C-alpha positions as CSV (number, residue, x, y, z in Angstrom):
1,X,35.6,10.2,-56.5
2,X,38.9,8.4,-56.7
3,X,41.8,10.7,-56.1
4,X,45.1,9.9,-58.0
5,X,47.1,12.9,-56.9
6,X,47.2,12.8,-53.2
7,X,50.4,11.3,-51.7
8,X,51.4,12.4,-48.2
9,X,55.0,11.6,-48.5
10,X,56.0,13.2,-51.7
11,X,58.0,15.9,-49.9
12,X,60.6,13.6,-48.8
13,X,62.3,12.8,-52.0
14,X,63.0,16.6,-52.7
15,X,64.0,17.7,-49.0
16,X,66.4,14.8,-48.6
17,X,68.2,15.2,-51.9
18,X,71.4,17.1,-51.5
19,X,72.7,16.6,-55.1
20,X,71.8,20.2,-56.5
21,X,73.1,21.9,-53.4
22,X,76.5,19.9,-53.6
23,X,76.9,20.7,-57.3
24,X,76.2,24.3,-56.8
25,X,78.6,24.6,-53.9
26,X,81.3,22.9,-55.9
27,X,80.8,25.2,-58.9
28,X,81.5,28.2,-56.9
29,X,84.9,27.0,-55.9
30,X,85.9,26.9,-59.7
31,X,88.3,29.7,-61.2
32,X,86.3,32.4,-62.8
33,X,87.2,31.4,-66.4
34,X,86.6,27.8,-66.0
35,X,83.2,28.4,-64.3
36,X,82.2,30.6,-67.1
37,X,83.1,27.6,-69.5
38,X,81.1,25.0,-67.7
39,X,78.1,26.9,-66.4
40,X,74.9,27.4,-68.4
41,X,72.6,30.5,-68.3
42,X,70.7,30.6,-65.0
43,X,67.5,28.5,-65.1
44,X,64.2,30.2,-64.1
45,X,63.6,28.8,-60.6
46,X,59.9,28.8,-61.2
47,X,60.0,27.1,-64.7
48,X,58.1,29.8,-66.4
49,X,55.2,30.1,-63.7
50,X,54.3,33.3,-62.2
51,X,54.6,32.2,-58.4
52,X,53.6,34.8,-56.0
53,X,51.7,35.6,-52.8
54,X,48.1,36.0,-51.9
55,X,48.2,38.8,-49.4
56,X,45.8,37.1,-47.3
57,X,48.7,34.9,-46.2
58,X,50.0,38.1,-44.3
59,X,46.5,39.4,-43.5
60,X,47.6,40.7,-39.9
61,X,50.1,43.0,-41.3
62,X,49.9,46.4,-43.1
63,X,50.4,46.8,-46.8
64,X,54.2,48.0,-46.4
65,X,54.9,44.9,-44.3
66,X,53.0,42.7,-46.7
67,X,55.2,44.0,-49.6
68,X,58.4,43.5,-47.6
69,X,57.3,39.9,-46.6
70,X,56.6,39.2,-50.3
71,X,60.1,40.3,-51.2
72,X,61.5,38.3,-48.4
73,X,59.8,35.2,-49.8
74,X,61.8,35.6,-53.0
75,X,58.7,36.3,-55.3
76,X,57.8,39.3,-57.3
77,X,53.9,38.8,-57.8
78,X,51.2,39.6,-55.4
79,X,47.4,39.5,-55.2
80,X,45.9,42.0,-52.7
81,X,43.1,41.2,-50.2
82,X,41.0,44.3,-49.1
83,X,42.8,44.7,-45.8
84,X,45.7,45.7,-47.7
85,X,43.7,48.0,-50.0
86,X,40.3,48.7,-48.9
87,X,37.5,48.4,-51.3
88,X,36.1,51.7,-50.0
89,X,39.2,53.8,-50.5
90,X,39.6,56.7,-52.7
91,X,41.1,56.6,-56.2
92,X,44.1,58.4,-54.9
93,X,44.7,55.8,-52.2
94,X,44.4,53.0,-54.9
95,X,46.9,54.9,-57.2
96,X,49.3,55.3,-54.2
97,X,49.2,51.5,-53.3
98,X,49.9,50.6,-57.0
99,X,52.9,52.9,-57.0
100,X,54.1,51.6,-53.7
101,X,53.9,47.9,-55.2
102,X,55.6,49.0,-58.4
103,X,58.4,50.8,-56.6
104,X,59.2,47.6,-54.6
105,X,59.6,45.7,-57.9
106,X,56.5,43.7,-57.5
107,X,53.7,43.0,-60.0
108,X,50.2,43.3,-58.9
109,X,48.4,40.4,-60.7
110,X,45.0,40.7,-58.9
111,X,42.7,41.5,-56.1
112,X,40.5,39.4,-53.9
113,X,38.7,37.3,-53.0
114,X,36.1,39.8,-53.6
115,X,32.4,38.9,-52.7
116,X,29.8,40.5,-55.1
117,X,26.2,40.0,-53.9
118,X,24.2,42.7,-55.7
119,X,24.3,44.2,-59.2
120,X,24.9,47.8,-57.9
121,X,28.1,46.5,-56.3
122,X,29.6,45.3,-59.6
123,X,30.8,48.7,-61.1
124,X,32.5,49.8,-57.9
125,X,34.6,46.4,-57.8
126,X,35.7,47.0,-61.4
127,X,36.5,50.6,-60.8
128,X,38.6,49.4,-57.8
129,X,40.5,47.0,-59.9
130,X,41.1,49.3,-62.7
131,X,42.5,52.2,-60.4
132,X,44.8,49.8,-58.7
133,X,46.0,48.2,-62.0
134,X,44.8,44.7,-61.4
135,X,44.4,42.7,-64.5
136,X,42.4,40.0,-62.7
137,X,39.5,40.2,-60.2
138,X,39.5,37.1,-58.1
139,X,35.9,37.0,-56.8
140,X,32.9,35.1,-55.6
141,X,29.8,36.8,-57.2
142,X,26.3,35.8,-56.5
143,X,25.2,33.7,-59.7
144,X,22.3,36.1,-60.1
145,X,24.8,39.0,-60.7
146,X,26.9,37.2,-63.4
147,X,25.3,38.9,-66.3
148,X,26.3,42.3,-64.7
149,X,29.7,41.0,-64.0
150,X,30.2,39.8,-67.6
151,X,29.0,43.2,-69.0
152,X,31.6,44.9,-66.8
153,X,34.3,42.6,-67.7
154,X,33.7,43.6,-71.4
155,X,33.4,47.3,-70.6
156,X,36.6,47.4,-68.3
157,X,38.5,44.7,-70.3
158,X,39.5,42.9,-67.0
159,X,39.5,39.3,-66.4
160,X,37.3,37.6,-63.8
161,X,38.4,34.6,-61.9
162,X,35.7,33.1,-59.8
163,X,37.1,31.3,-56.6
164,X,35.8,27.9,-55.4
165,X,35.7,27.5,-51.6
166,X,35.1,23.8,-51.1
167,X,32.6,22.0,-48.9
168,X,31.2,25.1,-47.1
169,X,30.7,27.1,-50.4
170,X,27.0,27.1,-51.5
171,X,27.9,28.9,-54.7
172,X,31.0,27.3,-56.1
173,X,32.4,24.3,-54.2
174,X,34.3,23.1,-57.2
175,X,36.1,24.9,-60.0
176,X,33.7,22.7,-62.2
177,X,30.8,24.6,-60.8
178,X,32.3,27.8,-61.9
179,X,33.2,26.2,-65.3
180,X,29.5,25.3,-65.9
181,X,28.5,28.9,-65.4
182,X,31.2,30.6,-67.4
183,X,32.0,28.4,-70.4
184,X,29.5,29.9,-72.7
185,X,30.1,33.5,-71.5
186,X,32.6,36.0,-72.7
187,X,36.2,34.7,-72.6
188,X,37.2,37.1,-69.8
189,X,34.9,35.2,-67.6
190,X,37.0,32.3,-65.8
191,X,38.2,30.6,-62.8
192,X,40.5,30.9,-59.8
193,X,41.2,27.3,-58.7
194,X,41.8,26.8,-55.0
195,X,43.6,23.5,-55.0
196,X,43.1,23.0,-51.2
197,X,39.4,23.5,-51.4
198,X,39.2,21.3,-54.4
199,X,40.9,18.3,-52.7
200,X,38.7,18.9,-49.6
201,X,35.8,18.0,-51.7
202,X,37.3,14.8,-52.8
203,X,38.3,15.8,-56.4
204,X,41.4,15.0,-58.2
205,X,43.1,18.3,-58.6
206,X,45.0,17.6,-62.0
207,X,42.0,16.2,-63.6
208,X,40.0,19.4,-62.6
209,X,42.8,21.6,-63.9
210,X,42.8,19.9,-67.2
211,X,39.1,20.2,-67.6
212,X,39.1,23.8,-66.7
213,X,42.4,24.8,-68.6
214,X,40.8,27.0,-71.1
215,X,39.3,29.4,-68.5
216,X,41.7,29.0,-65.7
217,X,43.0,32.6,-65.1
218,X,44.3,32.3,-61.5
219,X,45.5,29.6,-59.1
220,X,45.6,29.4,-55.4
221,X,48.3,26.9,-54.1
222,X,48.4,25.5,-50.7
223,X,48.4,22.1,-48.9
224,X,45.8,20.6,-46.5
225,X,46.2,17.9,-43.8
226,X,43.4,15.8,-45.1
227,X,41.4,15.2,-48.3
228,X,38.0,15.7,-46.4
229,X,36.0,18.7,-45.2
230,X,38.0,18.6,-41.9
231,X,41.4,19.1,-43.9
232,X,43.2,22.1,-42.4
233,X,46.0,24.4,-43.6
234,X,49.7,23.4,-43.5
235,X,52.9,24.2,-45.2
236,X,53.1,23.2,-48.9
237,X,54.7,19.7,-49.1
238,X,53.5,18.7,-45.5
239,X,50.0,17.7,-46.5
240,X,48.2,15.3,-48.6
241,X,48.2,17.1,-52.0
242,X,50.4,15.8,-54.7
243,X,52.3,19.2,-55.1
244,X,54.6,17.6,-57.5
245,X,51.8,16.6,-60.1
246,X,50.1,19.8,-59.6
247,X,53.2,21.9,-60.4
248,X,54.1,19.6,-63.4
249,X,50.6,20.0,-64.9
250,X,50.8,23.9,-64.6
251,X,54.2,23.8,-66.2
252,X,52.9,21.4,-68.9
253,X,49.9,23.7,-69.7
254,X,52.3,26.7,-69.8
255,X,50.1,28.4,-67.3
256,X,50.3,32.1,-67.9
257,X,48.6,33.6,-64.9
258,X,49.3,34.0,-61.1
259,X,50.1,30.8,-59.0
260,X,49.5,32.6,-55.7
261,X,50.5,30.9,-52.4
262,X,47.7,31.3,-50.0
263,X,49.1,30.1,-46.6
264,X,46.3,30.3,-44.1
265,X,48.0,28.8,-41.1
266,X,49.9,30.8,-38.4
267,X,48.5,34.2,-39.0
268,X,50.2,35.9,-36.5
269,X,53.8,34.7,-37.6
270,X,53.4,33.3,-41.1
271,X,56.7,33.9,-42.6
272,X,58.5,30.6,-41.7
273,X,55.7,28.7,-43.2
274,X,55.8,31.0,-46.1
275,X,59.3,30.5,-46.7
276,X,59.1,26.7,-46.4
277,X,56.2,26.5,-48.8
278,X,58.2,28.3,-51.5
279,X,61.4,26.4,-50.8
280,X,59.6,23.3,-51.3
281,X,57.8,24.5,-54.5
282,X,61.2,25.6,-55.8
283,X,62.9,22.3,-55.1
284,X,59.9,20.5,-57.0
285,X,60.4,22.8,-59.9
286,X,64.1,22.4,-60.0
287,X,63.7,18.7,-60.3
288,X,60.9,19.1,-63.0
289,X,62.6,18.6,-66.6
């Protein structure tokens, strides 16, 4: 399929622009009264998007450090992977993690990716999400358990966002594969679009987003080195995905759910790449009017 939103050099026009920085530095030199007269209310650096971190990005660190790293990245939203909150933990442990996250000023917007292979696993997953205060379950359920998942979504009143995993995923390589299975189900049943895996199977991410918009309940943002199955993880803005077009599309559709950075490179020392990725996205959004 022809991909219109892959441009390997889109990063340059943001990182080389010093206009915003120069303006901001000049403004700080103005007298207080004059500064108040010429400045406008602070603009949301994320343009209304709920940018945050998928904790898989910091998978080799304990929960306390994952929380601190999220704060350091300058975002206030997080999605927990089970290495930070084990699925088999107690209700008390889940509540304690929830309190720890809230005390740090973060919002827990989801958990996952959670794999569900049997009907008897479904209820435990929903109890886990309910106890931890997760409004959205990011998951990869076997298609055979979707009836049970749908019933639990109604009972617990929680959103389900089924994640696509690209070329190696036998269940849901594309968000469109998820859409075909959830479009006629309860409205809580939806999609977590992984833009990297979507591009790796040769699909145009913006076109896919627009087709899935009505059921898009979570978004994993990242960048990849190639629009092929061999494409690997890289800092956002250094790969082939047109991040500018992707973020503009999310803003245009007033996407109300989590846009979670899932940075999969450099697991032992992820913070430089995480910081660079968020800085690039903030630059893109600052230039988006």
